[in-house]
C-alpha positions as CSV (number, residue, x, y, z in Angstrom):
1,M,34.8,73.5,22.8
2,A,32.3,73.8,20.0
3,T,34.9,72.5,17.6
4,K,35.7,69.4,19.7
5,T,32.0,68.7,20.1
6,K,31.5,68.9,16.3
7,T,34.5,66.6,15.8
8,S,33.2,64.1,18.4
9,T,29.8,64.1,16.7
10,R,31.3,63.5,13.3
11,V,33.4,60.7,14.7
12,A,30.3,59.2,16.4
13,I,28.3,59.4,13.1
14,I,31.2,57.8,11.2
15,V,31.5,55.0,13.7
16,I,27.7,54.4,13.6
17,A,27.8,54.4,9.8
18,V,30.6,51.9,9.8
19,L,28.9,49.7,12.3
20,M,25.7,49.8,10.2
21,L,27.6,49.0,7.1
22,F,29.3,46.0,8.7
23,S,26.0,44.9,10.1
24,T,24.3,45.2,6.7
25,I,27.2,43.3,5.1
26,G,27.1,40.6,7.8
27,L,23.3,40.2,7.5
28,Y,23.7,39.9,3.7
29,I,26.4,37.3,4.1
30,M,24.2,35.4,6.5
31,V,21.3,35.5,4.1
32,V,23.5,34.3,1.2
33,I,24.9,31.5,3.3
34,N,21.4,30.5,4.6
35,S,20.1,30.6,1.0
36,Q,22.9,28.4,-0.2
37,Q,22.4,26.0,2.7
38,Q,18.7,25.8,1.8
39,R,19.6,25.1,-1.9
40,D,22.1,22.5,-0.8
41,D,19.5,20.8,1.5
42,S,16.9,21.0,-1.3
43,N,19.3,19.4,-3.8
44,K,20.2,16.7,-1.3
45,Q,16.6,15.9,-0.6
46,Q,15.9,15.8,-4.3
47,A,18.8,13.5,-4.9
48,L,17.6,11.1,-2.1
49,S,14.1,11.2,-3.4
50,T,15.2,10.4,-6.9
51,E,17.3,7.5,-5.6
52,L,14.4,6.2,-3.6
53,Q,12.0,6.4,-6.6
54,T,14.6,4.5,-8.7
55,L,14.9,1.7,-6.1
56,L,11.1,1.5,-5.7
57,A,10.7,1.2,-9.5
58,E,13.3,-1.6,-9.6
59,R,11.4,-3.5,-6.9
60,Q,8.1,-2.9,-8.7
61,K,9.5,-4.4,-11.9
62,K,10.4,-7.6,-9.9
63,V,6.9,-7.6,-8.4
64,D,5.3,-7.2,-11.8
65,A,7.5,-9.9,-13.3
66,Q,6.6,-12.3,-10.5
67,A,2.9,-11.5,-10.9
68,K,3.1,-12.1,-14.7
69,E,4.8,-15.5,-14.2
70,L,2.2,-16.6,-11.6
71,S,-0.6,-15.4,-13.8
72,A,0.7,-17.5,-16.7
73,K,0.7,-20.5,-14.5
74,Y,-2.7,-20.1,-12.8
75,Y,-4.9,-18.0,-15.1
76,D,-6.3,-20.9,-17.1
77,I,-7.3,-22.6,-13.9
78,F,-9.2,-19.6,-12.5
79,K,-10.5,-18.1,-15.8
80,P,-13.6,-20.4,-16.0
81,F,-14.9,-18.8,-12.8
82,K,-14.5,-15.2,-13.9
83,D,-18.2,-14.8,-14.8
84,H,-19.5,-17.1,-12.0
85,P,-20.8,-14.4,-9.6
86,K,-24.6,-14.3,-9.5
87,A,-27.1,-12.6,-7.3
88,F,-28.1,-14.6,-4.2
89,N,-30.7,-14.3,-1.4
90,A,-28.9,-12.6,1.5
91,E,-31.6,-13.8,4.0
92,N,-30.7,-17.4,3.3
93,V,-27.1,-17.0,4.4
94,K,-27.2,-17.9,8.1
95,E,-23.9,-19.8,8.4
96,L,-20.6,-20.4,6.6
97,K,-20.9,-22.8,3.6
98,T,-18.2,-24.1,1.3
99,E,-18.4,-25.8,-2.1
100,D,-15.4,-27.3,-3.8
101,L,-15.3,-26.4,-7.5
102,V,-11.9,-27.9,-8.2
103,V,-10.1,-30.2,-5.9
104,G,-6.4,-29.5,-5.6
105,D,-3.6,-32.0,-5.7
106,G,-1.2,-30.2,-3.3
107,A,-0.8,-30.0,0.4
108,E,-3.9,-29.6,2.6
109,I,-4.5,-26.3,4.3
110,T,-4.8,-26.2,8.0
111,K,-5.4,-23.2,10.3
112,D,-1.6,-22.7,10.5
113,T,-0.8,-23.0,6.8
114,K,0.7,-20.0,5.1
115,Y,-0.6,-19.6,1.5
116,S,-1.4,-17.1,-1.2
117,A,-4.7,-16.9,-3.1
118,Y,-6.6,-15.5,-6.1
119,Y,-10.2,-14.6,-5.6
120,I,-13.5,-13.0,-6.7
121,G,-15.7,-11.5,-4.1
122,W,-19.3,-10.4,-4.7
123,Q,-22.4,-9.1,-2.9
124,P,-26.0,-10.4,-2.8
125,D,-27.0,-8.3,-5.9
126,G,-24.2,-10.1,-7.8
127,S,-21.9,-7.1,-8.0
128,V,-18.2,-7.9,-7.7
129,F,-16.5,-5.7,-5.1
130,D,-13.0,-7.0,-5.7
131,S,-11.3,-9.5,-7.9
132,S,-7.8,-10.8,-8.9
133,F,-8.7,-10.5,-12.6
134,S,-7.3,-7.5,-14.4
135,D,-7.0,-6.9,-18.1
136,G,-6.8,-10.5,-19.2
137,S,-4.4,-11.6,-16.4
138,L,-4.2,-12.1,-12.7
139,K,-2.9,-9.5,-10.2
140,T,-0.5,-10.4,-7.5
141,P,-2.2,-12.9,-5.2
142,I,-3.0,-11.9,-1.6
143,A,-1.3,-13.5,1.3
144,S,-3.0,-15.4,4.2
145,G,-3.1,-13.4,7.4
146,S,-5.4,-10.6,8.1
147,L,-8.5,-11.9,6.3
148,I,-12.1,-12.0,7.4
149,A,-13.1,-15.0,9.6
150,G,-15.3,-16.6,7.0
151,W,-12.4,-16.7,4.6
152,T,-9.9,-18.0,7.1
153,E,-12.2,-20.7,8.3
154,G,-13.6,-21.5,4.8
155,V,-10.3,-22.5,3.2
156,I,-9.3,-25.0,5.8
157,G,-9.3,-28.5,4.2
158,M,-8.6,-27.2,0.7
159,K,-5.5,-28.4,-1.2
160,F,-3.1,-26.2,-3.1
161,G,-4.4,-25.8,-6.6
162,G,-8.0,-26.1,-5.5
163,V,-10.9,-23.7,-6.1
164,R,-13.6,-23.3,-3.6
165,Q,-16.7,-21.1,-3.3
166,L,-17.3,-19.6,0.1
167,T,-20.7,-18.3,1.3
168,I,-20.1,-16.1,4.3
169,P,-22.6,-14.7,6.7
170,A,-22.2,-11.0,7.6
171,S,-21.1,-12.0,11.1
172,K,-18.0,-13.7,9.6
173,A,-17.5,-11.0,7.0
174,Y,-17.5,-7.2,7.8
175,G,-20.3,-7.3,10.3
176,I,-22.2,-4.3,11.5
177,T,-19.5,-1.8,10.3
178,G,-19.2,-2.9,6.7
179,S,-16.1,-2.0,4.7
180,G,-15.0,1.0,2.6
181,T,-16.6,4.3,1.9
182,K,-20.2,4.6,0.6
183,G,-20.3,5.7,-3.0
184,Q,-16.8,4.5,-3.7
185,A,-15.7,1.3,-5.4
186,G,-15.4,-1.7,-3.2
187,Y,-17.9,-0.4,-0.6
188,I,-19.7,-3.2,1.4
189,P,-22.7,-2.0,3.5
190,P,-23.1,-3.2,7.1
191,N,-24.6,-6.6,7.7
192,T,-23.9,-7.8,4.2
193,P,-23.2,-11.5,3.6
194,L,-20.7,-12.2,0.9
195,K,-19.6,-14.9,-1.6
196,F,-16.1,-15.6,-2.7
197,I,-14.5,-18.0,-5.2
198,V,-10.9,-18.7,-4.0
199,L,-8.0,-20.4,-5.7
200,V,-5.3,-21.3,-3.1
201,I,-1.6,-21.7,-4.1
202,P,1.6,-22.2,-2.1
203,Q,2.8,-19.1,-0.4
204,V,4.4,-16.7,-2.8
205,E,7.8,-15.4,-1.9
206,D,7.7,-11.8,-0.8
207,I,10.0,-9.4,-2.7
208,P,11.6,-7.4,0.1
209,Y,12.6,-3.8,0.1
210,T,16.4,-3.3,0.1
211,D,18.1,-1.9,3.2
212,R,19.0,1.2,1.2
213,T,15.3,1.7,0.4
214,L,14.4,1.5,4.0
215,E,17.2,3.8,5.0
216,L,16.1,6.4,2.4
217,Y,12.5,6.2,3.7
218,K,13.7,6.9,7.2
219,Q,15.8,9.9,6.1
220,L,13.0,11.4,4.0
221,Y,9.9,10.5,6.0
222,G,11.1,9.7,9.5
223,S,9.0,7.0,11.1
224,Q,6.9,6.3,8.0
225,T,7.4,2.9,6.5
226,T,7.0,1.4,3.0
227,S,3.9,-0.6,2.2
């Protein structure tokens, strides 16, 4: 009886050892497979990210080329106004005022006209908070759309190729909230009237993102979109 018990015990120990061995081997295999899967996923993500960056860079080259071409066409028209901004009395700005500096020869802008524009914007102390000028050239012009009321109303009646100065009361600018973050470039305090010089041109063709670019964004960032 004692011999059978010892034999059974040895068999049980061997069985347990074998099971532990196979369990350890199985766990190791799972770790290896999981690690390989993670490497494969990481490599795939890296490849997609690299492809996306390449497509974005290609689009940016087209955007830069377009901006350079437009700058060559309009820089000399707008350049005389680069140093125009001067301090003005904020308390005197009660309503929207416009002054044509150059009368354009193109189509007249209405409230429904789509257009692009170069601009200089400054505050009562004469400080420029934003401008289309950059290193001896003009940046990509902005598109009509989500602009402050004083701008939207102020350009009506202009003709393409024209330059106009806009004097905008705070109520038609950024109102009681102001714009930006205090202490950072471009900050506009609450209740600040503004002045702009604007050159309006025909709407510039947008350079779209390719379908593949949008597809990659979706794969990499889910619901996030390009800007």
